C-alpha positions in Angstrom: 1.2 17.3 -13.0 0.9 21.0 -13.4 1.6 23.7 -10.8 -1.6 24.9 -9.1 -2.4 28.5 -9.3 -3.2 30.3 -6.0 -6.9 31.3 -5.6 -8.2 34.8 -5.3 -5.4 37.2 -4.2 -7.6 39.9 -2.8 -7.3 38.9 0.8 -3.8 38.8 2.1 -4.5 38.7 5.9 -2.7 35.6 7.3 -4.6 34.0 10.2 -2.8 31.7 12.6 -3.8 29.9 15.8 -1.5 32.4 17.6 -3.3 35.4 16.1 -5.2 37.6 18.6 -8.4 37.3 16.5 -8.0 33.5 15.9 -10.9 32.5 18.1 -13.2 35.2 16.7 -12.4 34.4 13.1 -12.6 30.6 13.6 -15.9 30.8 15.4 -17.4 32.8 12.5 -16.6 30.1 9.9 -19.0 27.4 8.8 -18.8 24.2 10.8 -16.8 22.2 8.3 -14.1 24.8 7.7 -13.8 25.4 11.4 -13.4 21.7 12.1 -10.6 21.3 9.5 -8.6 24.2 10.8 -9.0 23.0 14.4 -7.4 19.7 13.3 -4.6 21.7 11.6 -4.0 23.7 14.7 -2.2 20.6 16.1 0.6 21.1 13.6 3.6 22.4 15.5 6.7 21.2 13.7 5.6 21.9 10.1 4.9 24.7 7.7 1.4 24.6 6.2 -0.5 27.5 4.5 -4.2 27.0 3.6 -5.9 29.3 1.1 -9.7 29.0 1.2 -11.9 29.5 -1.9 -12.4 33.2 -0.9 -8.7 33.7 -0.9 -8.3 34.0 2.9 -5.0 32.7 4.1 -4.5 30.5 7.2 -1.1 29.4 8.4 -0.2 26.5 10.7 3.1 25.6 12.2 6.4 27.5 11.7 7.1 29.6 8.6 10.9 28.9 8.9 10.6 25.2 8.3 10.8 23.4 4.9 9.1 22.3 2.9 6.6 25.1 2.8 3.3 23.4 1.9 0.4 25.2 0.5 -3.1 23.6 0.5 -5.4 25.3 -2.0 -9.1 24.7 -1.4 -10.9 25.3 -4.6 -14.4 24.2 -3.7 -16.1 25.2 -0.4 -18.0 21.9 -0.3 -14.6 20.3 0.6 -15.1 21.3 4.3 -18.5 19.7 4.7 -17.3 16.5 2.9 -14.4 16.2 5.4 -16.8 17.0 8.3 -19.1 14.2 7.3 -16.7 11.6 6.0 -13.3 12.4 7.5 -10.3 11.1 5.5 -12.7 9.4 3.0 -14.2 12.7 2.2 -10.8 14.4 2.0 -9.7 11.8 -0.5 -12.9 12.0 -2.6 -12.6 15.8 -2.7 -9.1 15.4 -4.1 -10.3 13.0 -6.7 -12.9 15.5 -7.8 -10.3 18.3 -8.0 -11.7 20.3 -5.0 -8.3 20.8 -3.4 -4.6 20.6 -4.3 -1.2 21.0 -2.8 0.3 23.9 -4.8 3.3 21.8 -6.0 1.5 18.4 -6.0 3.6 17.4 -3.0 1.1 15.1 -1.4 3.7 12.9 0.3 5.0 15.7 2.4 1.5 17.1 3.1 0.3 13.7 4.3 3.5 13.0 6.2 2.9 16.3 8.1 -0.6 15.1 9.0 0.9 11.8 10.3 3.6 13.6 12.4 1.1 16.0 13.8 -1.5 13.3 14.6 -4.1 15.0 12.5 -5.5 11.6 11.3 -5.7 10.1 14.8 -7.5 13.3 16.0 -9.9 13.1 13.1 -10.7 9.4 13.6 -12.1 10.2 17.1 -15.0 11.9 15.3 -17.2 9.1 13.9 -20.1 10.4 11.9 -23.2 8.5 10.9 -22.5 8.9 7.2 -18.9 7.6 7.6 -20.0 4.7 9.8 -22.7 3.7 7.3 -20.2 3.8 4.4 -17.6 1.7 6.3 -20.3 -0.9 7.2 -21.5 -1.0 3.6 -18.0 -1.6 2.2 -17.4 -4.3 4.7 -20.6 -6.2 3.9 -19.9 -6.0 0.2 -16.3 -7.2 0.4 -16.3 -9.9 3.1 -13.0 -11.6 2.2 -13.6 -14.9 3.9 -15.9 -16.0 1.0 -14.0 -17.2 -2.1 -16.3 -15.4 -4.5 -15.7 -12.1 -2.6 -11.9 -12.7 -2.6 -12.0 -13.2 -6.3 -14.0 -10.0 -6.9 -11.8 -7.9 -4.6 -8.6 -9.1 -6.4 -10.1 -8.4 -9.8 -11.1 -4.9 -8.7 -7.5 -3.9 -8.3 -5.3 -6.3 -10.2 -7.3 -6.7 -13.4 -7.1 -3.0 -14.4 -4.9 -4.1 -17.3 -1.4 -5.4 -17.7 -0.6 -2.4 -19.9 -1.5 -0.1 -17.1 0.8 -1.7 -14.6 3.6 -1.9 -17.1 3.7 1.9 -17.3 4.8 2.3 -13.7 6.3 -1.0 -12.5 9.8 -2.3 -13.4 10.6 -4.8 -16.1 10.2 -7.7 -13.6 6.5 -6.6 -13.1 6.9 -6.8 -9.4 4.1 -5.1 -7.4 5.5 -5.3 -3.8 8.2 -3.9 -1.6 11.7 -3.9 -3.1 14.9 -4.1 -1.1 17.3 -1.1 -1.4 21.0 -1.6 -0.6 22.4 1.5 -2.3 20.9 4.9 -2.7 21.5 4.7 -6.5 19.5 1.4 -6.8 16.9 1.4 -9.6 13.5 0.0 -8.9 14.4 -3.1 -11.0 17.6 -3.6 -8.9 15.5 -3.3 -5.7 13.1 -6.0 -6.8 15.8 -8.4 -7.9 17.6 -7.8 -4.5 14.3 -8.6 -2.8 13.9 -11.9 -4.7 17.5 -12.8 -3.9 17.0 -12.0 -0.2 13.9 -14.3 -0.1 15.7 -17.1 -2.0 18.5 -17.0 0.5 16.2 -17.0 3.5 14.4 -20.0 2.1 17.7 -21.6 1.4 16.4 -22.8 -2.0 18.2 -25.7 -3.6 18.2 -27.0 -7.2 15.3 -29.4 -7.8 13.2 -28.2 -4.9 9.5 -27.3 -5.4 8.2 -23.9 -4.4 4.6 -22.7 -4.2 3.9 -18.9 -4.5 0.5 -17.8 -3.1 -0.5 -14.5 -4.8 2.2 -14.9 -7.5 1.3 -11.8 -9.4 3.1 -11.7 -12.8 5.4 -14.6 -11.8 8.5 -12.5 -10.9 9.5 -14.5 -7.8 9.1 -17.9 -9.5 10.9 -16.8 -12.6 13.8 -15.5 -10.5 14.0 -18.6 -8.4 13.8 -20.9 -11.4 16.6 -19.0 -13.3 18.9 -18.6 -10.3 18.2 -21.5 -8.1 16.9 -24.2 -10.4 13.6 -24.8 -8.6 10.3 -25.9 -10.0 7.3 -23.8 -9.0 3.5 -23.3 -8.9 2.0 -19.8 -8.8 -1.5 -19.2 -7.5 -3.4 -16.0 -8.5 -7.0 -14.9 -8.7 -6.2 -12.3 -11.4 -6.9 -13.5 -15.0 -4.9 -10.6 -16.3 -1.9 -11.4 -14.2 -2.0 -15.1 -15.0 -2.1 -14.4 -18.8 1.0 -12.3 -18.7 2.8 -14.5 -16.2 2.3 -17.5 -18.5 3.6 -15.5 -21.5 6.7 -14.3 -19.6 7.4 -17.8 -18.4 7.1 -19.2 -21.9 9.4 -16.5 -23.3 12.1 -17.4 -20.8 11.8 -21.1 -21.7 10.6 -22.1 -18.2 7.2 -23.6 -19.1 8.5 -27.0 -18.0 9.5 -25.6 -14.6 6.7 -23.2 -13.6 3.0 -23.4 -13.9 0.4 -20.7 -13.1 -3.0 -21.6 -11.6 -6.0 -19.3 -11.4 -7.6 -20.3 -8.2 -8.1 -19.4 -4.5 -5.4 -20.7 -2.3 -8.1 -22.6 -0.3 -8.8 -24.6 -3.5 -5.3 -25.9 -4.0 -3.9 -29.2 -2.8 -0.4 -30.7 -2.8 2.9 -30.4 -0.9 6.0 -28.4 -1.7 9.5 -28.1 -0.2 9.2 -24.4 0.1 6.4 -21.8 0.5 6.3 -18.1 -0.3 3.6 -15.4 -0.3 4.5 -11.9 -1.1 2.1 -9.0 -0.7 -1.0 -11.1 -0.8 -1.8 -11.7 2.9 -3.3 -8.1 3.1 -6.3 -9.4 1.1 -6.9 -12.5 3.2 -9.2 -10.9 5.8 -9.1 -11.3 9.6 -11.6 -14.2 9.5 -9.3 -16.2 7.3 -5.9 -15.7 9.1 -6.1 -19.1 10.7 -7.2 -20.8 7.4 -4.3 -19.2 5.5 -1.7 -20.4 8.1 -3.2 -23.9 8.2 -3.0 -24.1 4.4 0.6 -22.9 4.5 1.3 -25.8 6.9 -0.5 -28.3 4.6 1.4 -27.1 1.6 4.8 -27.8 3.2 6.5 -31.2 3.3 7.8 -32.3 6.7 10.6 -29.9 7.7 9.6 -27.5 4.9 10.4 -23.8 5.1 8.1 -20.8 4.3 8.3 -17.1 3.9 5.4 -14.6 4.5 6.0 -11.1 3.2 3.2 -8.8 4.1 2.3 -5.3 5.0 1.5 -4.9 8.7 0.5 -2.1 11.0 1.2 -0.8 14.5 -2.0 1.2 14.5 -5.6 0.2 15.3 -7.0 1.1 11.9 -6.5 -1.9 9.6 -7.4 -0.1 6.3 -8.6 3.4 5.7 -12.2 4.0 4.5 -11.0 5.7 1.3 -8.5 2.9 0.5 -11.2 0.2 1.2 -13.7 1.9 -1.1 -11.5 2.8 -4.1 -8.2 0.8 -4.0 -8.3 -2.5 -2.0 -11.9 -3.6 -1.1 -11.8 -6.3 1.5 -8.3 -5.4 2.6 -7.3 -5.9 6.2 -3.8 -5.1 7.5 -2.5 -7.5 10.2 -0.6 -6.7 13.4 2.6 -8.7 14.0 1.3 -10.5 17.0 -1.7 -11.8 15.0 0.6 -13.3 12.4 2.9 -15.1 15.0 -0.1 -16.3 17.0 -1.7 -17.9 13.9 1.6 -19.4 12.8 2.0 -20.9 16.3 -1.6 -22.3 16.2 -0.8 -24.0 12.8 2.3 -25.5 14.4 4.7 -23.4 12.3 7.7 -22.0 14.1 9.1 -18.5 13.4 12.7 -18.6 12.5 13.3 -15.0 11.6 11.4 -11.7 11.2 12.6 -8.6 9.4 10.9 -5.2 8.9 11.4 -3.5 5.5 9.3 -0.4 6.3 11.7 2.2 4.8 12.3 0.1 1.7 8.7 0.2 0.8 8.6 4.0 1.0 11.5 4.1 -1.5 9.8 1.5 -3.7 6.6 3.5 -4.0 8.5 6.7 -4.6 9.9 5.0 -7.8 6.4 3.9 -8.8 4.9 7.4 -8.3 7.6 8.9 -10.5 7.0 6.4 -13.3 3.3 6.8 -13.0 3.5 10.6 -13.3 6.1 10.4 -16.2 3.8 8.0 -18.1 0.6 9.9 -17.5 -0.1 10.5 -21.2 0.5 6.8 -22.1 -1.8 5.7 -19.3 -4.5 8.1 -20.5 -4.3 6.7 -24.0 -5.2 3.2 -22.7 -8.9 4.1 -22.6 -11.7 6.1 -21.1 -11.3 4.3 -17.7 -8.0 6.2 -17.2 -9.5 9.7 -17.0 -8.5 12.6 -14.8 -10.4 11.3 -11.8 -8.7 7.9 -12.1 -5.3 9.6 -12.3 -5.9 11.7 -9.3 -7.2 8.7 -7.4 -4.1 6.6 -8.1 -1.7 9.5 -7.6 -3.3 10.0 -4.1 -3.0 6.3 -3.5 0.7 6.2 -4.3 1.5 9.3 -2.5 -0.5 8.4 0.6 1.1 4.9 0.7 4.6 6.4 0.6 3.7 8.8 3.4 2.2 5.9 5.4 5.5 4.0 5.2 7.6 7.0 6.0 5.7 8.5 8.9 2.6 6.4 9.4 1.9 3.1 11.2 2.4 0.8 8.2 5.2 -1.8 8.3 6.5 -4.5 6.0 7.3 -7.9 7.6 9.2 -10.8 6.2 8.5 -13.7 8.5 10.5 -16.9 7.9 9.0 -20.0 9.4 9.4 -23.8 9.3 7.4 -26.9 9.8 8.5 -29.7 12.1 11.5 -29.7 14.5 14.4 -30.0 12.1 15.6 -26.6 10.7 18.9 -25.0 10.2 20.3 -21.9 8.5 22.9 -22.5 5.9 24.0 -18.9 5.6 24.4 -15.9 7.9 21.4 -13.6 8.0 22.8 -10.1 7.2 21.0 -6.7 7.2 21.9 -4.3 4.5 21.2 -0.8 5.6 19.9 2.0 3.4 22.9 4.1 2.5 
């Protein structure tokens, strides 16, 4: 991405919340602009400069802190969009090129908003346009119906395998990796994640494994190659299934792994082990109990399962912008909801680990690949235009910020069915170094 040029330089007066004329200057601004700066006035430990379309400079926080972030507002309609639609409007304005961070450092900008509680302050102001938009999105994407789940998955995961190959690693893994060393590549992080899960599941040669939301088959391929299991992968994405089958055939594993295009609720059968990685976020609150009950049904007596999912410690389960443009129908669970439904399905929790910082590092790799391969992505077709690129860049940067300073978590919950369960290896925690 290119460096953003600062707007009109005629006005060099810097206005801050501590300025003597702050109240006067703020009160004379249009409602939307005044509202945004009032939110930014909560920034204490940060360094943010805002240049409005007229070239007037506003500063928030401390000028001696790094990084020095510069928010350039190109279009004055940005303010009214934020006033009416909050974070949804702010995101849409970015997609339309109405504002930029001077050095495209959206991660630090959004981290600053998280640390300063800008988002939580903004969420207290619920407008009628925003409320109507959220309700409309929810009605369109109710995830408890199979046909809606299928549509929601296809919206995101059927963008094209070529597209995902331009920013994922060679294993085609689209979930949180596991970083042990600072120098780990994204491929190493994903392989280490698969190894961690295999060990937690205590996989043995000849065992059967079902993977709900198998993506491009990375987990099953790794488990079959390194642990000698047979497996079944379930996905609703036609694009993912096609490439997964191709990759399995290339590795000579077609007799060990099969991929089924179906909703998990349509699947029957029992398996020694169960895994679901990065899929539960799409289940929907109304289907939490159904998912856990199906997990129990899939497992043989004394079977072991692993649920790897994004979680939240906040009250907002998915942002309006993310729900509209990235993951329609998504709903992020809280940890107690997961353990409560596992208990109700008579599945006992054996171990829980939070990989929150690992996901921030994972997404950082994805964003770097995405930016490096921008031209290749654009060459894939008209869909991948400038607005699409800005949308996905914002998605990746905001996701990284959410795992660094926001409320998002990543839980790996190991559970078992029945009363007989033992651990054949010591659970160890590898810190980020």
